[in-house]
C-alpha positions as CSV (number, residue, x, y, z in Angstrom):
1,M,-22.5,11.2,26.3
2,S,-20.0,8.4,26.6
3,A,-16.6,8.8,24.9
4,T,-13.2,7.2,24.7
5,L,-10.2,8.9,26.0
6,I,-6.7,7.8,24.9
7,T,-4.2,9.0,27.5
8,G,-0.4,9.0,27.7
9,A,0.1,8.9,24.0
10,R,3.1,9.9,21.8
11,L,1.0,11.4,19.0
12,V,2.6,11.1,15.6
13,D,0.6,12.7,12.8
14,P,2.4,13.1,9.4
15,A,-0.3,15.3,8.0
16,S,0.4,18.1,10.6
17,G,4.0,17.2,11.3
18,H,3.2,16.7,15.0
19,D,5.3,14.3,17.1
20,G,4.8,14.8,20.9
21,P,2.7,13.9,23.9
22,A,-1.1,14.2,23.8
23,N,-4.4,12.8,25.0
24,I,-7.2,12.2,22.5
25,R,-10.9,12.2,23.1
26,I,-13.2,10.3,20.7
27,E,-16.9,10.9,20.4
28,D,-19.4,9.4,17.8
29,G,-16.6,7.9,15.8
30,R,-14.6,11.1,15.4
31,I,-11.8,12.9,17.2
32,A,-13.4,15.5,19.4
33,E,-10.5,16.9,21.3
34,I,-6.7,16.7,21.4
35,G,-4.8,18.1,24.3
36,D,-2.1,17.5,26.9
37,A,-4.4,17.1,30.0
38,L,-7.9,16.2,28.9
39,P,-10.0,15.0,31.9
40,A,-12.0,11.8,31.7
41,G,-15.8,12.0,32.0
42,P,-17.7,9.7,34.4
43,D,-18.8,7.4,31.6
44,D,-15.7,7.6,29.5
45,E,-13.7,4.5,28.5
46,V,-10.1,5.3,29.2
47,V,-7.4,3.6,27.0
48,S,-3.9,4.1,28.3
49,A,-1.3,4.3,25.6
50,R,1.5,4.2,28.3
51,G,3.9,6.3,26.1
52,R,3.4,4.2,23.0
53,V,2.9,5.8,19.6
54,V,-0.7,6.7,18.6
55,A,-0.9,7.4,14.9
56,P,-3.5,7.4,12.1
57,A,-4.6,3.9,11.1
58,L,-2.7,2.9,8.0
59,V,-4.1,3.3,4.5
60,D,-3.0,0.5,2.2
61,L,-3.4,1.4,-1.5
62,R,-2.8,-2.0,-3.0
63,A,-3.8,-5.5,-1.7
64,H,-5.0,-8.4,-3.8
65,C,-7.9,-10.7,-2.7
66,A,-9.5,-13.7,-4.3
67,E,-12.9,-12.1,-4.1
68,P,-15.1,-10.9,-5.6
69,G,-16.0,-13.5,-8.2
70,G,-13.0,-15.8,-7.9
71,S,-11.3,-18.5,-5.9
72,G,-7.9,-18.5,-4.3
73,A,-5.9,-18.7,-1.1
74,E,-7.6,-16.0,0.8
75,S,-11.2,-14.7,1.3
76,L,-12.1,-11.1,1.8
77,D,-13.0,-11.8,5.4
78,T,-9.5,-13.2,6.1
79,L,-7.9,-10.3,4.4
80,M,-9.8,-7.7,6.4
81,A,-9.0,-9.5,9.7
82,A,-5.3,-9.5,8.8
83,A,-5.6,-5.8,7.9
84,A,-7.1,-5.0,11.3
85,S,-4.4,-6.9,13.2
86,S,-1.8,-5.1,11.2
87,G,-2.9,-1.6,12.0
88,I,-4.6,-1.0,8.6
89,G,-7.8,1.0,8.8
90,T,-8.4,1.4,5.0
91,I,-7.6,-1.1,2.4
92,T,-7.9,-0.8,-1.4
93,L,-8.4,-3.9,-3.4
94,S,-6.2,-4.2,-6.5
95,P,-8.1,-4.2,-9.9
96,L,-7.2,-7.8,-10.6
97,S,-8.8,-9.1,-7.3
98,G,-11.0,-12.1,-8.0
99,T,-11.6,-12.3,-11.7
100,G,-11.1,-8.6,-12.1
101,I,-13.0,-5.5,-10.7
102,S,-14.1,-4.4,-14.1
103,R,-17.7,-3.4,-13.8
104,P,-19.7,-1.0,-11.6
105,E,-21.6,-3.9,-10.0
106,H,-18.3,-5.3,-8.7
107,I,-17.7,-2.0,-7.0
108,E,-21.2,-2.0,-5.6
109,L,-20.7,-5.6,-4.3
110,I,-17.5,-4.5,-2.5
111,A,-19.3,-1.4,-1.1
112,A,-22.0,-3.7,0.3
113,R,-19.4,-5.9,2.0
114,A,-17.8,-2.8,3.4
115,L,-20.9,-2.0,5.4
116,T,-20.2,-4.8,7.9
117,A,-16.4,-4.9,7.5
118,P,-14.1,-4.3,10.5
119,V,-12.0,-2.0,8.3
120,R,-12.8,0.5,5.6
121,L,-12.9,-1.2,2.2
122,A,-12.3,0.4,-1.1
123,A,-11.5,-0.8,-4.6
124,A,-9.6,0.2,-7.7
125,G,-11.4,-0.5,-11.0
126,L,-9.7,-2.3,-13.8
127,A,-9.3,0.3,-16.6
128,T,-9.1,-1.9,-19.6
129,S,-10.1,-5.4,-20.8
130,D,-6.9,-7.2,-21.8
131,G,-5.3,-3.9,-22.8
132,I,-7.6,-3.8,-25.8
133,E,-10.6,-1.6,-24.8
134,I,-11.6,0.7,-22.0
135,N,-13.9,-0.6,-19.4
136,E,-16.8,1.4,-17.9
137,I,-14.5,3.5,-15.8
138,G,-17.0,6.4,-15.5
139,L,-19.7,4.1,-14.0
140,M,-17.1,2.4,-11.7
141,L,-16.0,5.8,-10.4
142,R,-19.6,6.9,-9.8
143,A,-20.2,3.6,-8.0
144,G,-17.4,4.4,-5.6
145,A,-14.1,3.2,-7.1
146,G,-11.2,5.1,-5.4
147,L,-9.2,5.0,-8.7
148,V,-8.7,3.0,-11.8
149,G,-5.7,1.2,-13.2
150,D,-4.1,-1.5,-15.3
151,G,-3.7,-3.9,-12.3
152,G,0.0,-4.4,-12.9
153,R,-0.3,-5.5,-16.6
154,P,1.4,-2.8,-18.7
155,I,-0.7,-1.6,-21.6
156,A,1.2,-1.9,-24.9
157,D,-1.1,0.3,-27.0
158,T,0.0,3.9,-26.6
159,R,-3.1,5.2,-28.3
160,L,-5.3,3.3,-25.9
161,I,-3.4,4.8,-22.9
162,R,-4.0,8.3,-24.4
163,R,-7.7,7.6,-24.7
164,L,-7.8,6.2,-21.1
165,L,-6.1,9.2,-19.7
166,A,-8.2,11.7,-21.6
167,Y,-11.4,9.9,-20.5
168,A,-10.3,9.7,-16.8
169,S,-9.2,13.3,-16.7
170,G,-12.8,14.3,-17.2
171,F,-13.6,12.7,-13.8
172,D,-10.5,14.2,-12.1
173,A,-9.6,10.6,-11.2
174,W,-6.2,9.0,-10.6
175,V,-5.1,6.4,-13.1
176,S,-2.7,3.8,-11.6
177,L,-0.4,2.4,-14.3
178,S,2.6,0.1,-14.3
179,P,5.9,1.9,-14.7
180,E,7.2,-0.5,-17.3
181,D,7.9,-0.8,-21.0
182,P,5.5,-3.7,-21.9
183,F,8.0,-5.3,-24.3
184,L,11.1,-5.1,-22.2
185,S,9.3,-6.4,-19.1
186,A,7.4,-9.3,-20.8
187,G,8.5,-12.7,-19.8
188,T,11.1,-11.5,-17.4
189,I,11.5,-12.7,-13.8
190,A,14.7,-11.0,-12.5
191,H,16.4,-7.7,-12.5
192,E,19.1,-7.4,-15.1
193,S,22.5,-7.6,-13.4
194,D,25.7,-9.7,-13.5
195,M,24.2,-12.0,-10.9
196,S,21.0,-12.7,-12.7
197,V,22.7,-13.2,-16.0
198,R,25.0,-15.8,-14.3
199,M,21.9,-17.4,-12.9
200,G,20.5,-17.8,-16.4
201,L,17.3,-16.0,-15.6
202,P,15.2,-13.9,-18.1
203,V,16.1,-10.4,-17.1
204,R,14.3,-7.0,-16.9
205,P,16.5,-3.9,-17.2
206,G,16.0,-1.0,-14.9
207,V,15.6,1.3,-18.0
208,S,12.3,-0.5,-18.6
209,E,10.8,1.6,-15.8
210,R,12.3,4.8,-17.1
211,I,11.0,4.3,-20.6
212,G,7.5,3.3,-19.2
213,I,7.3,6.3,-17.0
214,E,8.5,8.8,-19.6
215,R,6.0,7.4,-22.2
216,V,3.0,7.7,-19.8
217,A,4.2,11.1,-18.5
218,A,4.2,12.5,-22.0
219,L,0.6,11.3,-22.4
220,A,-0.3,12.8,-19.0
221,E,1.1,16.1,-20.2
222,L,-1.0,15.9,-23.4
223,T,-4.2,15.0,-21.6
224,G,-3.9,16.7,-18.2
225,A,-4.6,13.3,-16.4
226,L,-3.6,12.4,-12.9
227,V,-1.2,9.4,-13.0
228,L,-0.1,7.2,-10.2
229,F,2.9,5.0,-11.1
230,D,2.1,1.7,-9.4
231,R,5.1,0.1,-7.6
232,V,8.2,2.0,-8.8
233,S,11.2,-0.1,-7.9
234,T,14.4,1.4,-9.5
235,A,16.5,4.5,-9.2
236,E,16.0,5.2,-12.9
237,G,12.2,5.1,-12.4
238,L,12.4,7.5,-9.5
239,A,14.5,9.9,-11.6
240,A,11.8,9.8,-14.4
241,V,9.1,10.6,-11.8
242,A,11.1,13.5,-10.4
243,A,11.7,14.8,-13.9
244,A,7.9,14.7,-14.7
245,R,7.1,16.6,-11.6
246,R,9.6,19.3,-12.5
247,R,7.6,19.8,-15.6
248,G,4.6,20.5,-13.4
249,L,2.7,17.3,-14.0
250,E,0.4,15.8,-11.4
251,I,2.3,12.6,-11.0
252,A,2.3,10.3,-7.9
253,A,4.3,7.1,-7.2
254,S,4.0,4.1,-4.9
255,V,6.6,1.5,-3.9
256,P,6.1,-2.0,-2.5
257,A,7.2,-2.7,1.1
258,T,9.1,-5.8,-0.1
259,H,11.5,-3.6,-2.2
260,L,12.4,-1.5,0.9
261,M,13.6,-4.6,2.7
262,F,15.0,-6.9,0.1
263,N,17.3,-6.8,-2.9
264,E,18.3,-9.1,-5.7
265,V,20.8,-10.9,-3.4
266,D,17.8,-12.3,-1.5
267,M,16.7,-14.3,-4.5
268,G,20.2,-15.6,-5.1
269,G,19.2,-18.9,-3.4
270,F,16.3,-19.4,-5.8
271,D,13.9,-19.1,-2.9
272,P,10.5,-18.9,-4.7
273,R,9.2,-16.7,-1.8
274,H,11.3,-14.0,-3.3
275,R,9.8,-14.4,-6.8
276,L,8.1,-11.0,-7.1
277,D,6.8,-8.7,-9.7
278,P,8.4,-6.2,-10.1
279,P,11.5,-8.3,-9.4
280,L,13.8,-7.5,-6.6
281,R,16.3,-4.9,-7.7
282,A,19.9,-3.9,-6.9
283,E,20.9,-2.6,-3.5
284,S,21.4,0.8,-5.0
285,D,17.8,0.8,-6.1
286,R,16.6,-0.2,-2.6
287,E,18.7,2.7,-1.2
288,A,17.2,5.1,-3.7
289,L,13.6,4.1,-2.7
290,I,14.4,4.8,1.0
291,T,15.9,8.1,0.1
292,A,12.9,9.0,-2.0
293,I,10.6,8.4,0.9
294,S,12.6,10.7,3.2
295,E,12.5,13.4,0.5
296,G,8.7,13.1,-0.1
297,L,8.9,11.8,-3.6
298,I,6.8,8.7,-2.8
299,E,3.1,9.2,-1.9
300,A,2.4,5.6,-0.9
301,V,4.1,2.5,0.4
302,V,1.9,-0.5,-0.4
303,S,1.7,-4.0,1.0
304,D,1.2,-5.4,-2.5
305,H,-0.3,-8.3,-0.6
306,L,-1.0,-11.5,-2.6
307,A,-1.8,-14.6,-0.6
308,L,-1.0,-17.5,-2.8
309,P,-1.8,-21.2,-2.2
310,A,1.3,-23.0,-1.0
311,D,1.5,-25.1,-4.2
312,A,1.9,-21.9,-6.3
313,K,5.3,-21.4,-4.7
314,A,6.2,-25.1,-4.5
315,N,8.0,-24.9,-7.9
316,P,11.4,-24.0,-9.2
317,F,12.0,-20.3,-9.0
318,S,11.3,-19.6,-12.7
319,D,8.0,-21.4,-12.5
320,A,6.8,-20.1,-9.2
321,V,3.9,-17.6,-9.2
322,P,5.1,-14.1,-8.3
323,G,3.7,-12.5,-5.2
324,S,4.0,-12.4,-1.4
325,A,1.6,-12.3,1.6
326,S,2.9,-9.0,2.9
327,I,0.0,-7.1,4.5
328,E,1.2,-7.9,8.1
329,A,4.7,-6.7,7.3
330,L,3.7,-3.2,6.0
331,L,4.1,-1.4,9.3
332,P,7.0,-3.5,10.6
333,A,9.0,-2.9,7.4
334,L,8.7,0.8,7.9
335,C,9.3,0.6,11.7
336,T,12.5,-1.3,10.9
337,L,13.8,1.5,8.7
338,Y,12.9,3.9,11.6
339,A,14.7,1.6,14.1
340,E,17.8,1.5,11.8
341,G,17.8,5.4,11.7
342,R,17.0,5.5,8.0
343,L,13.7,7.3,8.4
344,S,12.1,9.5,11.0
345,L,8.8,8.1,12.3
346,L,7.0,11.0,10.6
347,E,8.7,10.1,7.3
348,A,8.0,6.4,7.7
349,L,4.3,6.9,8.4
350,R,3.4,9.5,5.9
351,P,3.3,7.1,2.8
352,V,0.9,4.8,4.7
353,T,-1.3,7.5,6.2
354,S,-1.9,11.0,4.8
355,G,-0.1,10.3,1.5
356,P,-2.4,7.6,0.2
357,A,-5.4,9.2,2.0
358,D,-4.9,12.4,0.0
359,L,-4.7,10.4,-3.2
360,L,-8.0,8.7,-2.5
361,G,-9.6,12.0,-1.3
362,V,-10.7,10.6,2.0
363,Q,-10.6,12.1,5.5
364,Q,-8.7,9.2,7.1
365,G,-4.9,9.2,7.5
366,R,-4.7,12.1,9.9
367,I,-5.2,13.0,13.6
368,A,-7.2,16.3,13.8
369,E,-10.3,17.4,15.6
370,G,-13.3,16.4,13.5
371,A,-11.4,13.7,11.6
372,P,-12.5,10.0,11.7
373,A,-11.2,8.2,14.7
374,D,-9.2,5.7,12.7
375,L,-6.2,5.2,15.0
376,I,-3.5,2.7,16.0
377,V,-1.5,2.3,19.1
378,F,1.9,0.6,18.5
379,D,5.4,0.1,19.7
380,P,7.8,1.0,16.9
381,Q,10.8,-0.4,18.6
382,A,9.4,-3.8,19.6
383,P,11.3,-6.7,17.9
384,V,9.1,-9.2,16.0
385,V,9.9,-12.2,13.8
386,H,7.5,-12.4,10.9
387,G,5.6,-15.6,11.0
388,R,6.3,-16.3,14.6
389,D,5.0,-13.3,16.5
390,G,1.4,-12.4,16.2
391,P,-1.4,-13.6,13.9
392,V,0.4,-14.0,10.6
393,S,-1.1,-15.4,7.4
394,Q,-0.1,-18.9,6.5
395,A,0.4,-18.0,2.8
396,P,3.9,-17.8,1.5
397,S,5.7,-14.6,2.3
398,A,9.0,-13.0,1.4
399,F,9.1,-11.8,5.0
400,S,8.8,-15.3,6.6
401,G,11.4,-15.5,9.4
402,R,12.6,-12.0,8.9
403,R,13.5,-10.0,12.1
404,L,11.7,-6.7,12.1
405,H,10.4,-4.0,14.5
406,G,7.0,-2.7,15.2
407,L,4.1,-4.3,17.2
408,V,0.5,-3.2,16.8
409,L,-1.3,-3.2,20.1
410,L,-4.6,-1.7,19.1
411,T,-6.5,-0.8,16.0
412,M,-9.5,1.5,16.0
413,V,-11.8,2.3,13.1
414,E,-14.4,5.0,13.4
415,G,-14.0,4.9,17.1
416,A,-14.5,1.1,17.5
417,I,-11.7,-1.2,18.6
418,V,-11.3,-3.8,15.8
419,H,-8.1,-5.3,17.1
420,Q,-6.4,-5.4,20.5
421,A,-3.3,-7.5,21.1
422,E,-3.0,-9.6,24.2
423,T,-0.5,-8.0,26.6
């Protein structure tokens, strides 16, 4: 039986806490053996890592796509190719992809596309229709939805949230909700601060996150639901998440990669590429997010990828559509924090491997005998300039021209090489 043997690796596996040299044998799409000196068989394909890092392929819990059922700047095929070149082995489409992933047949369509996809493809179902009534979340979950959520549109009706959480708790499913007060956040485009007030922008206070999280946490306590707070971006929001956990609630949190690298000063030049939702926050908030990752408070760092047409950003800052093409910056953003000494490599990789994989309840995101052979080989110290080095999307990105670290050399999904950089 032929196999693939990866030799000379620095194996970094956040699930086990292992960071050290190893060889890895792969058979039938799974990891067969891990050891320091595994011999190659006569028919084995040998891949030399040459001391580079071998880690689980990344799991991105939130990326937007124009499909299914919609039109936009990016097709599903383009998104999956970008994911493969970025070291992402599993990608979850956000609930508002296309015209909304709101029915079980939408989930089935995505599952059918996943059969021939270079990476694993999952979807989050849209929990409500316009925040008015609950969609068929039970049928979507049975059809294969990884979780359900509001898609980034806070639900104003507290009674509806209670019904949604009570319903989802019967399926033991995670519900992804925006950590915002819907009224304090409505119509805002910038973080409330002295700078944004001087700029004359409609502002969103940090307390909006704390109020939104405390409201939903109280309902989670009432219903016993599993709640993922989608894209927490402030120190006040993190404090509310920590307080909910101290009460014993099953609460998880994600943060967007953009908010680990940028703060409100980056939008001071009214560059529409930095028009994001949630808006860029204060430097103290960015620092708090990084600390929260090192302390294990954050389960997932997400690309929050949204490839917009160029004309969607070719407007004054206030009129530009919020969003950034960020999928190819997910690993480099975290590697940059590692290169700067802000995070260990285990800490940087956990929220893009075992953390989100555990939320989805899948076997990916770890390197262990019997686990799927979804792996990446990369150089975490290699300098890169986003938009210049490697196959980067042409859609507007907050990371364009940013100097980062981390170069993906090889991506493997189920034992098959789906991306290999030219060296």
